[in-house]
A tleap script that builds the chain and sets N, CA, C and O, in Angstrom:
source leaprc.protein.ff14SB
mol = sequence {
  NMET PHE ARG ARG ASN PRO ASN SER LEU ASP
  SER ASP GLU LEU SER ALA PHE PHE SER ALA
  LEU ASP HIE LEU ASP ASP VAL GLU LEU LEU
  ARG MET ARG ALA ALA TRP ARG SER VAL THR
  ARG ALA THR HIE GLU ASP ALA TRP ALA ALA
  VAL ARG ALA VAL GLY ALA ARG TYR GLY LEU
  ALA LYS GLU ILE ASP TRP VAL ARG ASN ARG
  ALA MET ALA TRP ALA SER ARG GLY ASN ASN
  SER ILE PRO TYR MET PHE ASP ASN ASN GLU
  THR TRP ALA GLN ILE LYS LEU GLU ALA GLU
  GLU ALA ILE VAL ASP VAL ALA LEU GLY ILE
  ALA LEU GLY ASP ARG LEU ASP GLU GLN ALA
  ARG ALA THR LEU LEU VAL ALA TRP ASP ARG
  ALA CALA
}
set mol.1.N position { -13.398 0.523 -40.463 }
set mol.1.CA position { -12.373 0.132 -39.994 }
set mol.1.C position { -12.015 -0.771 -38.664 }
set mol.1.O position { -12.002 -0.255 -37.547 }
set mol.2.N position { -11.823 -1.699 -38.809 }
set mol.2.CA position { -11.528 -2.728 -37.385 }
set mol.2.C position { -10.425 -2.131 -36.603 }
set mol.2.O position { -9.244 -1.946 -36.896 }
set mol.3.N position { -11.089 -1.880 -35.558 }
set mol.3.CA position { -10.122 -1.446 -33.956 }
set mol.3.C position { -9.945 -2.665 -32.949 }
set mol.3.O position { -10.907 -3.338 -32.578 }
set mol.4.N position { -8.678 -2.888 -32.548 }
set mol.4.CA position { -8.966 -4.239 -31.730 }
set mol.4.C position { -9.384 -3.697 -30.282 }
set mol.4.O position { -10.048 -4.388 -29.509 }
set mol.5.N position { -8.955 -2.444 -29.987 }
set mol.5.CA position { -9.000 -2.005 -28.973 }
set mol.5.C position { -10.128 -0.767 -28.719 }
set mol.5.O position { -9.861 0.435 -28.720 }
set mol.6.N position { -11.492 -1.393 -28.495 }
set mol.6.CA position { -12.355 -0.157 -28.731 }
set mol.6.C position { -12.466 0.681 -27.397 }
set mol.6.O position { -12.683 0.492 -26.200 }
set mol.7.N position { -12.124 1.979 -28.499 }
set mol.7.CA position { -12.169 3.369 -27.589 }
set mol.7.C position { -12.764 4.310 -28.515 }
set mol.7.O position { -12.526 4.389 -29.720 }
set mol.8.N position { -13.772 5.203 -27.649 }
set mol.8.CA position { -14.359 6.062 -28.526 }
set mol.8.C position { -13.443 7.304 -28.824 }
set mol.8.O position { -13.977 8.257 -29.391 }
set mol.9.N position { -12.151 7.377 -28.504 }
set mol.9.CA position { -11.396 8.159 -28.761 }
set mol.9.C position { -10.281 7.935 -29.955 }
set mol.9.O position { -9.593 8.787 -30.518 }
set mol.10.N position { -10.335 6.376 -30.175 }
set mol.10.CA position { -9.684 6.057 -31.252 }
set mol.10.C position { -10.198 6.311 -32.650 }
set mol.10.O position { -11.310 5.848 -32.902 }
set mol.11.N position { -9.607 6.927 -33.531 }
set mol.11.CA position { -9.968 7.555 -34.652 }
set mol.11.C position { -9.351 7.411 -36.076 }
set mol.11.O position { -8.218 7.016 -35.801 }
set mol.12.N position { -9.402 7.475 -37.096 }
set mol.12.CA position { -8.649 7.523 -38.551 }
set mol.12.C position { -7.863 8.847 -38.266 }
set mol.12.O position { -6.662 8.763 -38.523 }
set mol.13.N position { -8.227 9.853 -37.866 }
set mol.13.CA position { -7.663 10.945 -37.762 }
set mol.13.C position { -6.356 10.904 -36.755 }
set mol.13.O position { -5.252 11.389 -37.001 }
set mol.14.N position { -6.770 10.179 -35.519 }
set mol.14.CA position { -5.772 9.750 -34.650 }
set mol.14.C position { -4.734 9.083 -35.072 }
set mol.14.O position { -3.632 9.608 -34.914 }
set mol.15.N position { -4.817 7.880 -35.656 }
set mol.15.CA position { -4.014 7.031 -36.425 }
set mol.15.C position { -3.144 7.637 -37.295 }
set mol.15.O position { -1.937 7.397 -37.320 }
set mol.16.N position { -3.902 8.673 -38.245 }
set mol.16.CA position { -2.825 8.990 -39.251 }
set mol.16.C position { -1.921 10.139 -38.178 }
set mol.16.O position { -0.821 10.489 -38.606 }
set mol.17.N position { -2.353 10.676 -36.893 }
set mol.17.CA position { -1.375 11.468 -36.529 }
set mol.17.C position { 0.057 10.617 -36.247 }
set mol.17.O position { 1.229 10.939 -36.439 }
set mol.18.N position { -0.481 9.536 -35.772 }
set mol.18.CA position { 0.870 8.482 -34.989 }
set mol.18.C position { 1.463 8.099 -36.428 }
set mol.18.O position { 2.681 8.006 -36.577 }
set mol.19.N position { 0.805 7.937 -37.203 }
set mol.19.CA position { 1.879 7.540 -38.681 }
set mol.19.C position { 2.419 8.425 -39.151 }
set mol.19.O position { 3.473 8.232 -39.757 }
set mol.20.N position { 1.821 9.818 -39.017 }
set mol.20.CA position { 2.750 10.956 -39.511 }
set mol.20.C position { 4.169 11.013 -38.694 }
set mol.20.O position { 5.293 11.145 -39.178 }
set mol.21.N position { 3.818 10.885 -37.392 }
set mol.21.CA position { 4.820 10.985 -36.548 }
set mol.21.C position { 6.261 10.010 -36.818 }
set mol.21.O position { 7.443 10.134 -36.495 }
set mol.22.N position { 5.528 9.065 -37.530 }
set mol.22.CA position { 6.855 7.935 -37.867 }
set mol.22.C position { 7.808 8.813 -39.026 }
set mol.22.O position { 9.029 8.663 -39.057 }
set mol.23.N position { 7.124 9.692 -39.914 }
set mol.23.CA position { 7.876 10.122 -41.250 }
set mol.23.C position { 8.446 11.621 -40.702 }
set mol.23.O position { 9.051 12.241 -41.576 }
set mol.24.N position { 8.358 12.218 -39.545 }
set mol.24.CA position { 9.254 13.352 -39.061 }
set mol.24.C position { 10.704 13.225 -39.079 }
set mol.24.O position { 11.198 12.159 -38.712 }
set mol.25.N position { 11.417 14.153 -39.448 }
set mol.25.CA position { 12.550 14.009 -39.223 }
set mol.25.C position { 13.043 15.095 -37.727 }
set mol.25.O position { 12.247 15.915 -37.271 }
set mol.26.N position { 14.399 14.901 -37.160 }
set mol.26.CA position { 14.677 15.366 -36.259 }
set mol.26.C position { 14.571 16.888 -35.968 }
set mol.26.O position { 14.433 17.354 -34.837 }
set mol.27.N position { 14.643 17.549 -37.018 }
set mol.27.CA position { 14.369 19.176 -36.948 }
set mol.27.C position { 12.553 19.179 -36.663 }
set mol.27.O position { 12.051 19.670 -35.652 }
set mol.28.N position { 11.909 18.646 -37.575 }
set mol.28.CA position { 10.448 18.646 -37.306 }
set mol.28.C position { 9.927 18.367 -35.492 }
set mol.28.O position { 9.153 18.995 -34.769 }
set mol.29.N position { 10.887 16.977 -35.227 }
set mol.29.CA position { 10.500 16.952 -33.852 }
set mol.29.C position { 11.069 17.956 -32.896 }
set mol.29.O position { 10.388 18.308 -31.933 }
set mol.30.N position { 12.400 18.494 -33.115 }
set mol.30.CA position { 12.532 19.441 -32.219 }
set mol.30.C position { 11.845 20.889 -32.358 }
set mol.30.O position { 11.973 21.729 -31.467 }
set mol.31.N position { 11.274 21.076 -33.269 }
set mol.31.CA position { 10.548 22.263 -33.452 }
set mol.31.C position { 9.286 22.147 -32.793 }
set mol.31.O position { 8.722 23.093 -32.243 }
set mol.32.N position { 8.731 20.671 -32.867 }
set mol.32.CA position { 7.632 20.323 -32.033 }
set mol.32.C position { 7.960 20.708 -30.447 }
set mol.32.O position { 7.282 21.586 -29.914 }
set mol.33.N position { 8.780 20.183 -29.869 }
set mol.33.CA position { 9.503 20.314 -28.537 }
set mol.33.C position { 9.354 21.929 -28.023 }
set mol.33.O position { 8.706 22.300 -27.045 }
set mol.34.N position { 10.316 22.984 -29.171 }
set mol.34.CA position { 10.503 24.225 -29.034 }
set mol.34.C position { 9.006 24.429 -28.767 }
set mol.34.O position { 8.595 24.771 -27.658 }
set mol.35.N position { 8.085 24.173 -29.979 }
set mol.35.CA position { 6.819 24.888 -29.883 }
set mol.35.C position { 6.079 24.692 -28.455 }
set mol.35.O position { 5.649 25.615 -27.764 }
set mol.36.N position { 6.018 23.415 -28.169 }
set mol.36.CA position { 5.199 23.234 -26.747 }
set mol.36.C position { 6.071 24.023 -25.515 }
set mol.36.O position { 5.412 24.560 -24.625 }
set mol.37.N position { 7.415 24.082 -25.473 }
set mol.37.CA position { 8.067 25.075 -24.763 }
set mol.37.C position { 7.672 26.382 -24.675 }
set mol.37.O position { 7.484 26.886 -23.568 }
set mol.38.N position { 7.530 26.962 -25.623 }
set mol.38.CA position { 7.103 28.579 -25.958 }
set mol.38.C position { 5.635 28.790 -25.105 }
set mol.38.O position { 5.136 29.891 -24.869 }
set mol.39.N position { 5.201 27.784 -24.795 }
set mol.39.CA position { 3.548 28.216 -24.445 }
set mol.39.C position { 3.623 28.323 -22.749 }
set mol.39.O position { 4.061 27.329 -22.170 }
set mol.40.N position { 3.319 29.190 -22.146 }
set mol.40.CA position { 3.504 29.207 -20.769 }
set mol.40.C position { 2.941 28.196 -19.736 }
set mol.40.O position { 1.848 27.722 -20.045 }
set mol.41.N position { 3.367 27.869 -18.817 }
set mol.41.CA position { 3.119 27.015 -17.880 }
set mol.41.C position { 1.473 27.093 -17.270 }
set mol.41.O position { 0.823 26.115 -16.901 }
set mol.42.N position { 1.156 28.065 -17.273 }
set mol.42.CA position { -0.223 28.616 -16.935 }
set mol.42.C position { -1.195 28.305 -18.449 }
set mol.42.O position { -2.291 27.862 -18.106 }
set mol.43.N position { -1.119 28.380 -19.459 }
set mol.43.CA position { -1.536 28.067 -20.607 }
set mol.43.C position { -1.932 26.848 -20.890 }
set mol.43.O position { -2.962 26.501 -21.468 }
set mol.44.N position { -0.752 25.965 -20.300 }
set mol.44.CA position { -0.540 24.554 -20.400 }
set mol.44.C position { -1.612 24.081 -19.753 }
set mol.44.O position { -2.584 23.506 -20.244 }
set mol.45.N position { -1.336 24.426 -18.293 }
set mol.45.CA position { -2.373 24.251 -17.042 }
set mol.45.C position { -3.983 24.197 -17.240 }
set mol.45.O position { -4.863 23.414 -16.883 }
set mol.46.N position { -3.942 25.450 -18.007 }
set mol.46.CA position { -5.408 25.494 -18.586 }
set mol.46.C position { -6.021 24.670 -19.524 }
set mol.46.O position { -7.180 24.256 -19.500 }
set mol.47.N position { -5.036 24.433 -20.468 }
set mol.47.CA position { -5.376 23.360 -21.429 }
set mol.47.C position { -5.710 22.143 -21.069 }
set mol.47.O position { -6.507 21.477 -21.730 }
set mol.48.N position { -4.978 21.590 -19.671 }
set mol.48.CA position { -5.104 19.977 -19.146 }
set mol.48.C position { -6.424 20.347 -18.345 }
set mol.48.O position { -7.388 19.583 -18.393 }
set mol.49.N position { -6.463 21.419 -17.673 }
set mol.49.CA position { -7.729 21.477 -16.727 }
set mol.49.C position { -8.969 21.603 -17.891 }
set mol.49.O position { -10.105 21.441 -17.446 }
set mol.50.N position { -8.859 21.830 -19.090 }
set mol.50.CA position { -10.145 21.514 -20.025 }
set mol.50.C position { -10.018 20.151 -20.575 }
set mol.50.O position { -11.122 19.790 -20.981 }
set mol.51.N position { -9.125 19.264 -20.747 }
set mol.51.CA position { -8.980 17.971 -21.205 }
set mol.51.C position { -9.809 17.007 -19.805 }
set mol.51.O position { -10.530 16.012 -19.885 }
set mol.52.N position { -9.312 17.841 -18.499 }
set mol.52.CA position { -10.055 16.832 -17.517 }
set mol.52.C position { -11.220 17.131 -17.402 }
set mol.52.O position { -12.021 16.269 -17.040 }
set mol.53.N position { -11.654 18.499 -17.694 }
set mol.53.CA position { -13.367 18.767 -17.531 }
set mol.53.C position { -14.222 17.880 -18.750 }
set mol.53.O position { -15.372 17.458 -18.625 }
set mol.54.N position { -13.292 17.712 -20.018 }
set mol.54.CA position { -13.784 17.042 -21.085 }
set mol.54.C position { -14.266 15.443 -20.446 }
set mol.54.O position { -15.405 14.982 -20.521 }
set mol.55.N position { -13.063 14.765 -19.810 }
set mol.55.CA position { -12.988 13.645 -19.347 }
set mol.55.C position { -14.145 13.201 -18.389 }
set mol.55.O position { -14.730 12.118 -18.372 }
set mol.56.N position { -14.336 14.311 -17.589 }
set mol.56.CA position { -15.524 14.244 -16.472 }
set mol.56.C position { -16.740 14.414 -17.077 }
set mol.56.O position { -17.615 13.652 -16.664 }
set mol.57.N position { -17.074 15.246 -17.997 }
set mol.57.CA position { -18.516 15.602 -18.531 }
set mol.57.C position { -18.839 14.470 -19.435 }
set mol.57.O position { -20.037 14.242 -19.608 }
set mol.58.N position { -17.789 13.571 -20.163 }
set mol.58.CA position { -18.233 12.905 -21.100 }
set mol.58.C position { -17.925 11.337 -20.703 }
set mol.58.O position { -18.268 10.384 -21.402 }
set mol.59.N position { -17.312 11.256 -19.627 }
set mol.59.CA position { -17.153 10.091 -18.938 }
set mol.59.C position { -15.954 9.235 -19.689 }
set mol.59.O position { -15.820 8.012 -19.654 }
set mol.60.N position { -15.129 10.180 -20.369 }
set mol.60.CA position { -13.836 9.559 -20.851 }
set mol.60.C position { -12.395 9.486 -20.079 }
set mol.60.O position { -11.309 9.227 -20.597 }
set mol.61.N position { -12.528 9.632 -19.407 }
set mol.61.CA position { -11.079 9.492 -18.227 }
set mol.61.C position { -10.105 8.343 -18.792 }
set mol.61.O position { -8.942 8.456 -19.179 }
set mol.62.N position { -10.874 7.274 -18.728 }
set mol.62.CA position { -10.057 6.154 -19.252 }
set mol.62.C position { -9.515 6.197 -20.756 }
set mol.62.O position { -8.440 5.819 -21.220 }
set mol.63.N position { -10.732 6.844 -21.412 }
set mol.63.CA position { -10.169 6.605 -22.807 }
set mol.63.C position { -8.940 7.952 -22.955 }
set mol.63.O position { -8.076 8.050 -23.826 }
set mol.64.N position { -9.173 8.771 -21.953 }
set mol.64.CA position { -8.012 10.170 -22.317 }
set mol.64.C position { -6.799 9.214 -21.894 }
set mol.64.O position { -5.873 9.160 -22.704 }
set mol.65.N position { -6.705 8.565 -20.897 }
set mol.65.CA position { -5.564 7.855 -20.184 }
set mol.65.C position { -4.994 6.760 -21.330 }
set mol.65.O position { -3.815 6.410 -21.387 }
set mol.66.N position { -5.903 6.354 -22.099 }
set mol.66.CA position { -5.223 5.574 -23.249 }
set mol.66.C position { -4.634 6.098 -24.635 }
set mol.66.O position { -3.807 5.621 -25.412 }
set mol.67.N position { -5.300 7.134 -24.633 }
set mol.67.CA position { -4.517 8.013 -25.824 }
set mol.67.C position { -3.361 8.756 -25.226 }
set mol.67.O position { -2.573 9.180 -26.071 }
set mol.68.N position { -3.039 9.042 -23.868 }
set mol.68.CA position { -1.981 9.652 -23.801 }
set mol.68.C position { -0.883 8.353 -23.169 }
set mol.68.O position { 0.322 8.531 -22.990 }
set mol.69.N position { -1.434 7.377 -22.965 }
set mol.69.CA position { -0.320 6.243 -22.954 }
set mol.69.C position { 0.311 5.854 -24.474 }
set mol.69.O position { 1.481 5.612 -24.771 }
set mol.70.N position { -0.769 5.879 -25.236 }
set mol.70.CA position { -0.546 5.590 -26.396 }
set mol.70.C position { 0.849 6.630 -27.200 }
set mol.70.O position { 1.785 6.284 -27.922 }
set mol.71.N position { 0.478 7.828 -26.727 }
set mol.71.CA position { 1.430 9.029 -27.105 }
set mol.71.C position { 2.667 8.568 -26.341 }
set mol.71.O position { 3.575 8.285 -27.122 }
set mol.72.N position { 2.992 8.401 -25.028 }
set mol.72.CA position { 4.108 8.125 -24.073 }
set mol.72.C position { 4.505 7.137 -24.913 }
set mol.72.O position { 5.621 7.317 -25.400 }
set mol.73.N position { 3.754 5.833 -25.333 }
set mol.73.CA position { 4.421 4.880 -25.977 }
set mol.73.C position { 5.335 4.997 -26.869 }
set mol.73.O position { 6.461 4.502 -26.831 }
set mol.74.N position { 4.611 6.024 -28.154 }
set mol.74.CA position { 5.246 6.189 -29.124 }
set mol.74.C position { 6.445 6.651 -29.056 }
set mol.74.O position { 7.387 6.115 -29.640 }
set mol.75.N position { 6.574 7.944 -28.164 }
set mol.75.CA position { 7.657 8.798 -27.711 }
set mol.75.C position { 8.781 7.741 -26.952 }
set mol.75.O position { 9.945 8.063 -27.189 }
set mol.76.N position { 8.661 6.853 -26.310 }
set mol.76.CA position { 9.531 6.026 -25.772 }
set mol.76.C position { 10.217 4.919 -26.290 }
set mol.76.O position { 11.219 4.400 -25.797 }
set mol.77.N position { 9.508 4.518 -27.516 }
set mol.77.CA position { 9.752 3.325 -28.183 }
set mol.77.C position { 10.752 4.043 -29.356 }
set mol.77.O position { 10.463 5.100 -29.916 }
set mol.78.N position { 11.951 3.280 -29.606 }
set mol.78.CA position { 13.075 3.771 -30.466 }
set mol.78.C position { 14.260 2.976 -30.462 }
set mol.78.O position { 14.388 1.938 -29.813 }
set mol.79.N position { 15.135 3.495 -31.213 }
set mol.79.CA position { 16.358 2.511 -31.768 }
set mol.79.C position { 17.498 3.565 -31.607 }
set mol.79.O position { 17.363 4.661 -32.150 }
set mol.80.N position { 18.610 3.275 -30.888 }
set mol.80.CA position { 19.909 4.151 -30.975 }
set mol.80.C position { 21.031 3.505 -31.745 }
set mol.80.O position { 22.204 3.758 -31.472 }
set mol.81.N position { 20.649 2.588 -32.804 }
set mol.81.CA position { 21.529 1.966 -33.604 }
set mol.81.C position { 21.892 2.823 -34.479 }
set mol.81.O position { 21.014 3.568 -34.916 }
set mol.82.N position { 23.063 2.944 -34.905 }
set mol.82.CA position { 24.127 4.022 -35.673 }
set mol.82.C position { 22.972 4.519 -36.968 }
set mol.82.O position { 22.915 5.729 -37.188 }
set mol.83.N position { 22.348 3.869 -37.548 }
set mol.83.CA position { 21.119 4.787 -38.520 }
set mol.83.C position { 20.284 5.702 -37.875 }
set mol.83.O position { 19.645 6.673 -38.280 }
set mol.84.N position { 20.405 5.270 -36.971 }
set mol.84.CA position { 19.419 6.336 -36.181 }
set mol.84.C position { 20.282 7.923 -35.530 }
set mol.84.O position { 19.739 8.892 -35.000 }
set mol.85.N position { 21.538 7.735 -35.774 }
set mol.85.CA position { 22.398 9.407 -34.969 }
set mol.85.C position { 22.031 10.307 -35.659 }
set mol.85.O position { 21.461 10.008 -36.708 }
set mol.86.N position { 22.168 11.292 -35.420 }
set mol.86.CA position { 22.132 12.696 -35.969 }
set mol.86.C position { 23.445 13.112 -35.755 }
set mol.86.O position { 24.201 12.725 -34.863 }
set mol.87.N position { 23.706 14.089 -36.810 }
set mol.87.CA position { 25.429 15.131 -36.728 }
set mol.87.C position { 25.247 15.418 -35.229 }
set mol.87.O position { 26.319 15.193 -34.667 }
set mol.88.N position { 24.195 15.876 -34.264 }
set mol.88.CA position { 24.746 16.482 -33.249 }
set mol.88.C position { 24.917 15.409 -32.075 }
set mol.88.O position { 24.940 15.788 -30.904 }
set mol.89.N position { 25.035 14.059 -32.420 }
set mol.89.CA position { 25.002 12.809 -31.703 }
set mol.89.C position { 23.703 12.662 -30.800 }
set mol.89.O position { 23.627 11.632 -30.130 }
set mol.90.N position { 22.873 13.409 -30.732 }
set mol.90.CA position { 21.503 13.042 -30.383 }
set mol.90.C position { 20.786 12.001 -30.909 }
set mol.90.O position { 20.700 12.114 -32.132 }
set mol.91.N position { 20.148 10.876 -30.399 }
set mol.91.CA position { 19.896 9.973 -31.259 }
set mol.91.C position { 18.153 9.988 -31.317 }
set mol.91.O position { 17.444 10.563 -30.492 }
set mol.92.N position { 17.871 9.536 -32.004 }
set mol.92.CA position { 16.064 9.456 -32.780 }
set mol.92.C position { 15.257 9.077 -31.381 }
set mol.92.O position { 14.137 9.568 -31.241 }
set mol.93.N position { 15.724 8.326 -30.471 }
set mol.93.CA position { 14.717 7.742 -29.234 }
set mol.93.C position { 14.980 9.049 -28.127 }
set mol.93.O position { 14.087 9.122 -27.282 }
set mol.94.N position { 16.025 10.049 -28.009 }
set mol.94.CA position { 16.316 10.956 -27.255 }
set mol.94.C position { 15.449 11.994 -27.608 }
set mol.94.O position { 14.707 12.544 -26.794 }
set mol.95.N position { 15.524 12.313 -28.928 }
set mol.95.CA position { 14.627 13.312 -29.482 }
set mol.95.C position { 13.220 13.149 -29.269 }
set mol.95.O position { 12.581 14.100 -28.818 }
set mol.96.N position { 12.518 11.794 -29.604 }
set mol.96.CA position { 11.487 11.486 -29.388 }
set mol.96.C position { 10.807 11.586 -28.067 }
set mol.96.O position { 9.618 11.870 -27.924 }
set mol.97.N position { 11.780 11.294 -26.971 }
set mol.97.CA position { 11.513 11.838 -25.437 }
set mol.97.C position { 11.347 13.050 -25.198 }
set mol.97.O position { 10.369 13.502 -24.601 }
set mol.98.N position { 12.563 13.899 -25.766 }
set mol.98.CA position { 12.327 15.224 -25.519 }
set mol.98.C position { 10.977 16.198 -26.211 }
set mol.98.O position { 10.760 17.374 -25.917 }
set mol.99.N position { 10.273 15.467 -27.063 }
set mol.99.CA position { 9.158 15.942 -27.617 }
set mol.99.C position { 7.902 15.364 -26.964 }
set mol.99.O position { 6.779 15.776 -27.258 }
set mol.100.N position { 8.124 14.397 -26.069 }
set mol.100.CA position { 6.859 13.609 -25.550 }
set mol.100.C position { 5.645 14.420 -25.207 }
set mol.100.O position { 4.488 14.207 -25.570 }
set mol.101.N position { 6.202 15.592 -24.285 }
set mol.101.CA position { 4.679 16.417 -23.928 }
set mol.101.C position { 4.441 17.218 -25.001 }
set mol.101.O position { 3.456 17.938 -24.831 }
set mol.102.N position { 4.949 17.340 -25.966 }
set mol.102.CA position { 4.220 17.840 -27.225 }
set mol.102.C position { 3.312 16.799 -27.953 }
set mol.102.O position { 2.200 17.003 -28.440 }
set mol.103.N position { 4.207 15.352 -27.913 }
set mol.103.CA position { 3.266 14.395 -28.893 }
set mol.103.C position { 1.993 14.270 -27.945 }
set mol.103.O position { 0.929 14.484 -28.525 }
set mol.104.N position { 1.930 14.033 -26.905 }
set mol.104.CA position { 0.885 13.728 -25.830 }
set mol.104.C position { 0.147 14.882 -26.161 }
set mol.104.O position { -0.680 14.616 -27.033 }
set mol.105.N position { 0.122 16.263 -25.742 }
set mol.105.CA position { -0.782 17.122 -25.856 }
set mol.105.C position { -1.555 17.016 -27.591 }
set mol.105.O position { -2.768 17.024 -27.800 }
set mol.106.N position { -0.489 16.923 -28.637 }
set mol.106.CA position { -1.173 16.944 -29.964 }
set mol.106.C position { -2.235 15.890 -30.323 }
set mol.106.O position { -3.246 16.059 -31.006 }
set mol.107.N position { -1.688 14.484 -29.572 }
set mol.107.CA position { -2.837 13.326 -29.310 }
set mol.107.C position { -4.078 13.542 -28.677 }
set mol.107.O position { -5.117 12.945 -28.959 }
set mol.108.N position { -3.940 14.435 -27.791 }
set mol.108.CA position { -5.214 14.684 -27.035 }
set mol.108.C position { -6.169 15.615 -27.745 }
set mol.108.O position { -7.388 15.441 -27.779 }
set mol.109.N position { -5.439 16.741 -28.381 }
set mol.109.CA position { -6.292 17.842 -28.920 }
set mol.109.C position { -6.866 16.943 -30.412 }
set mol.109.O position { -7.812 17.488 -30.980 }
set mol.110.N position { -6.486 15.994 -30.867 }
set mol.110.CA position { -6.794 15.564 -31.966 }
set mol.110.C position { -7.862 14.735 -31.527 }
set mol.110.O position { -8.978 14.837 -32.036 }
set mol.111.N position { -7.550 13.734 -30.414 }
set mol.111.CA position { -8.748 12.712 -30.174 }
set mol.111.C position { -10.038 13.728 -29.391 }
set mol.111.O position { -11.195 13.386 -29.637 }
set mol.112.N position { -9.874 14.657 -28.691 }
set mol.112.CA position { -11.056 15.302 -28.020 }
set mol.112.C position { -11.731 16.350 -28.886 }
set mol.112.O position { -12.845 16.815 -28.642 }
set mol.113.N position { -10.841 16.740 -30.089 }
set mol.113.CA position { -11.576 17.665 -31.179 }
set mol.113.C position { -12.381 18.507 -30.277 }
set mol.113.O position { -12.180 18.962 -29.151 }
set mol.114.N position { -13.267 18.568 -31.041 }
set mol.114.CA position { -14.393 19.919 -30.694 }
set mol.114.C position { -15.277 19.761 -29.381 }
set mol.114.O position { -16.215 20.524 -29.150 }
set mol.115.N position { -14.953 18.836 -28.631 }
set mol.115.CA position { -15.289 18.371 -27.101 }
set mol.115.C position { -14.564 19.352 -26.483 }
set mol.115.O position { -14.845 19.397 -25.285 }
set mol.116.N position { -13.684 20.217 -26.842 }
set mol.116.CA position { -12.568 21.246 -26.288 }
set mol.116.C position { -12.883 22.455 -26.829 }
set mol.116.O position { -13.149 22.656 -28.014 }
set mol.117.N position { -12.841 23.491 -25.695 }
set mol.117.CA position { -12.856 24.649 -26.583 }
set mol.117.C position { -12.110 24.953 -27.151 }
set mol.117.O position { -11.015 24.419 -26.973 }
set mol.118.N position { -12.265 26.054 -28.235 }
set mol.118.CA position { -11.300 26.541 -29.201 }
set mol.118.C position { -9.866 26.728 -28.597 }
set mol.118.O position { -8.887 26.206 -29.130 }
set mol.119.N position { -9.766 27.631 -27.257 }
set mol.119.CA position { -8.513 27.866 -26.898 }
set mol.119.C position { -7.610 26.619 -26.487 }
set mol.119.O position { -6.570 26.361 -27.093 }
set mol.120.N position { -8.094 25.837 -25.377 }
set mol.120.CA position { -7.572 24.567 -24.953 }
set mol.120.C position { -7.153 23.864 -26.372 }
set mol.120.O position { -5.936 23.681 -26.404 }
set mol.121.N position { -7.812 23.431 -27.524 }
set mol.121.CA position { -7.622 22.734 -28.548 }
set mol.121.C position { -6.389 23.415 -29.178 }
set mol.121.O position { -5.353 22.778 -29.367 }
set mol.122.N position { -6.521 24.779 -29.515 }
set mol.122.CA position { -5.267 25.302 -30.183 }
set mol.122.C position { -3.895 25.021 -29.101 }
set mol.122.O position { -2.705 24.817 -29.342 }
set mol.123.N position { -4.571 25.104 -27.986 }
set mol.123.CA position { -2.952 25.308 -26.988 }
set mol.123.C position { -2.483 23.900 -27.200 }
set mol.123.O position { -1.309 23.811 -27.561 }
set mol.124.N position { -3.266 22.587 -27.026 }
set mol.124.CA position { -2.771 21.246 -27.349 }
set mol.124.C position { -2.386 21.292 -28.921 }
set mol.124.O position { -1.689 20.392 -29.390 }
set mol.125.N position { -2.736 22.091 -29.524 }
set mol.125.CA position { -2.530 21.812 -31.235 }
set mol.125.C position { -1.193 22.422 -31.534 }
set mol.125.O position { -0.591 22.351 -32.605 }
set mol.126.N position { -0.861 22.957 -30.574 }
set mol.126.CA position { 0.229 24.262 -30.909 }
set mol.126.C position { 1.576 23.577 -31.854 }
set mol.126.O position { 1.929 23.930 -32.979 }
set mol.127.N position { 2.070 22.679 -31.134 }
set mol.127.CA position { 3.389 21.999 -31.551 }
set mol.127.C position { 3.426 21.549 -32.955 }
set mol.127.O position { 4.351 21.796 -33.729 }
set mol.128.N position { 2.229 20.788 -33.275 }
set mol.128.CA position { 1.829 20.071 -34.486 }
set mol.128.C position { 1.670 21.040 -35.439 }
set mol.128.O position { 2.305 20.872 -36.480 }
set mol.129.N position { 0.919 22.100 -35.335 }
set mol.129.CA position { 1.075 23.227 -36.134 }
set mol.129.C position { 2.151 23.670 -36.693 }
set mol.129.O position { 2.304 23.802 -37.908 }
set mol.130.N position { 3.135 23.980 -35.645 }
set mol.130.CA position { 4.502 24.482 -36.047 }
set mol.130.C position { 5.420 23.419 -36.525 }
set mol.130.O position { 6.311 23.666 -37.337 }
set mol.131.N position { 5.209 22.222 -36.025 }
set mol.131.CA position { 6.022 21.318 -37.041 }
set mol.131.C position { 6.200 20.960 -38.360 }
set mol.131.O position { 6.944 20.006 -38.587 }
set mol.132.N position { 5.785 21.405 -39.072 }
set mol.132.CA position { 6.092 21.113 -40.331 }
set mol.132.C position { 6.254 22.663 -41.169 }
set mol.132.O position { 6.538 22.691 -42.366 }
savepdb mol mol.pdb
quit
């Protein structure tokens, strides 16, 4: 597969994740947000320390930033037009933004894969595991 941005963390699995995000409904995105928030701050900090350690160990700091930026870009792009309004008057764009932290974590969990220890990866992926 041709990739415009050569990045060792850019994979078919990561692309499939971003494609799947486009098909989530508001409830699934809200579930992702709730799952992310159910994890303690200390556990999140431990997982992010593991991400930084992997970045340092493998020289992937720029690639990790690229994944993080890609996830934040997905969460921040959107449309507030009438077709995207939900019954509770929250817009699709607002819900995506509220799930941004979970989306970033999942993207990094997928991108870094087995470079992370099992606990850190499970923490990063918890929101995706509970979304469906």
